C-alpha positions as CSV (number, residue, x, y, z in Angstrom):
1,Q,15.7,-23.2,-0.1
2,V,12.9,-20.7,-0.6
3,Q,9.1,-22.1,0.5
4,L,6.2,-20.0,0.3
5,V,3.0,-21.6,1.9
6,E,-0.3,-20.2,1.4
7,S,-3.5,-20.6,3.7
8,G,-6.5,-19.2,4.5
9,G,-8.2,-19.5,1.1
10,G,-12.1,-21.0,1.6
11,L,-15.6,-20.3,0.3
12,V,-17.5,-16.9,1.1
13,Q,-20.6,-15.4,0.5
14,A,-20.3,-12.2,-1.4
15,G,-19.9,-9.0,0.9
16,G,-18.0,-11.5,3.4
17,S,-14.1,-11.5,4.4
18,L,-10.6,-13.7,4.3
19,R,-7.6,-13.5,5.3
20,L,-4.8,-15.0,3.4
21,S,-1.7,-15.6,4.8
22,C,1.8,-16.7,3.0
23,A,4.4,-17.7,5.6
24,A,8.1,-17.4,3.9
25,S,10.9,-19.7,5.3
26,G,14.7,-20.1,3.9
27,R,15.7,-16.6,3.7
28,T,15.9,-13.7,5.5
29,F,13.3,-11.6,3.5
30,S,14.3,-7.9,4.4
31,S,15.8,-7.6,1.1
32,Y,12.6,-9.1,-0.8
33,S,9.5,-7.6,-2.1
34,M,6.1,-9.5,-2.0
35,G,3.5,-10.0,-4.1
36,W,-0.2,-11.3,-4.1
37,F,-1.3,-12.6,-7.2
38,R,-4.7,-14.7,-8.7
39,Q,-5.7,-16.6,-11.5
40,A,-8.8,-17.7,-12.6
41,P,-10.0,-20.9,-14.3
42,G,-9.3,-20.2,-18.0
43,K,-7.9,-16.4,-17.4
44,E,-4.2,-15.4,-17.1
45,R,-2.6,-15.1,-13.7
46,D,-2.9,-11.0,-12.6
47,F,-1.3,-9.0,-10.1
48,V,-3.3,-8.0,-6.9
49,A,-1.0,-6.7,-4.6
50,A,2.6,-6.0,-3.5
51,I,5.1,-5.0,-0.5
52,R,8.5,-4.2,0.2
53,W,9.4,-6.4,3.6
54,S,11.9,-3.3,4.5
55,S,9.7,-0.2,4.1
56,G,6.1,-1.6,4.3
57,S,5.4,0.3,1.5
58,T,2.7,-1.2,-0.7
59,Y,0.6,-0.9,-4.4
60,Y,-2.7,-2.6,-5.4
61,A,-4.1,-3.3,-8.8
62,D,-7.0,-1.1,-9.4
63,S,-9.6,-3.9,-9.1
64,V,-9.1,-4.5,-5.3
65,K,-8.0,-1.2,-4.1
66,G,-10.0,-0.1,-1.1
67,R,-11.4,-4.2,-0.1
68,F,-8.0,-4.9,0.0
69,T,-5.0,-4.9,2.3
70,I,-1.3,-6.6,1.8
71,S,0.7,-6.3,5.3
72,R,3.8,-8.1,6.6
73,A,4.4,-9.8,10.0
74,N,8.7,-9.3,10.6
75,A,9.2,-11.8,13.5
76,K,6.7,-14.2,11.7
77,N,8.0,-13.8,8.4
78,T,4.6,-13.7,7.1
79,V,2.7,-11.7,4.7
80,Y,-1.1,-11.2,4.4
81,L,-3.7,-10.6,2.2
82,Q,-7.2,-9.0,3.7
83,M,-9.7,-9.1,1.9
84,N,-13.1,-7.7,2.3
85,S,-16.3,-6.9,0.6
86,L,-15.7,-9.8,-1.6
87,K,-17.4,-10.4,-4.9
88,P,-17.9,-13.4,-7.3
89,E,-14.9,-12.0,-9.6
90,D,-12.8,-12.3,-6.8
91,T,-12.7,-16.4,-7.2
92,A,-9.5,-17.7,-7.8
93,V,-6.3,-19.5,-6.8
94,Y,-4.4,-17.0,-5.2
95,Y,-0.7,-17.2,-5.4
96,C,2.2,-15.7,-2.7
97,A,5.3,-14.6,-4.8
98,A,8.3,-13.1,-3.7
99,R,11.3,-11.3,-5.5
100,Y,14.6,-10.7,-4.3
101,A,16.3,-7.2,-4.0
102,S,13.7,-5.1,-5.7
103,T,13.5,-1.1,-4.9
104,V,10.7,-1.2,-7.2
105,L,7.2,-2.9,-6.6
106,S,6.5,-5.6,-9.6
107,T,3.1,-6.0,-11.0
108,S,5.3,-8.5,-13.3
109,G,4.8,-12.0,-12.2
110,A,8.2,-12.8,-14.5
111,T,10.0,-10.7,-11.9
112,Y,9.5,-12.9,-9.1
113,D,12.0,-15.3,-7.9
114,Y,9.8,-17.8,-6.2
115,W,6.0,-19.1,-6.1
116,G,3.8,-20.6,-3.3
117,Q,1.4,-23.5,-4.4
118,G,-1.4,-21.7,-4.1
119,T,-4.8,-21.5,-2.0
120,Q,-8.2,-21.4,-3.7
121,V,-10.7,-18.3,-3.0
122,T,-14.4,-18.9,-4.1
123,V,-17.2,-16.3,-3.4
124,S,-20.3,-17.3,-4.1
125,S,-23.3,-14.8,-5.2
């Protein structure tokens, strides 16, 4: 059974940084791609970033490009989202997701197979 557990959320002032972690278990994830999504109150869930576990190739939403970095630690089965220069509009619940056997990094949440429970990020102005 695949389990994704996010951590690292919290309250930070604008301009600050946070690092989110997603601990994955229950599979060998070398054939997966991993994504981060976020959902603000009253809004749809949006794509943030994705990474192919095997190659490390990445893709970012325009809104976070240059500020956020997605990475993975193979030995720990963990994916990270380093968030710098945070803005109030980054406030949301952030979710980790896994997509099996994909060679294309997808921005659509509907294509992901497994999801974590989410972690709250709040950026104050």
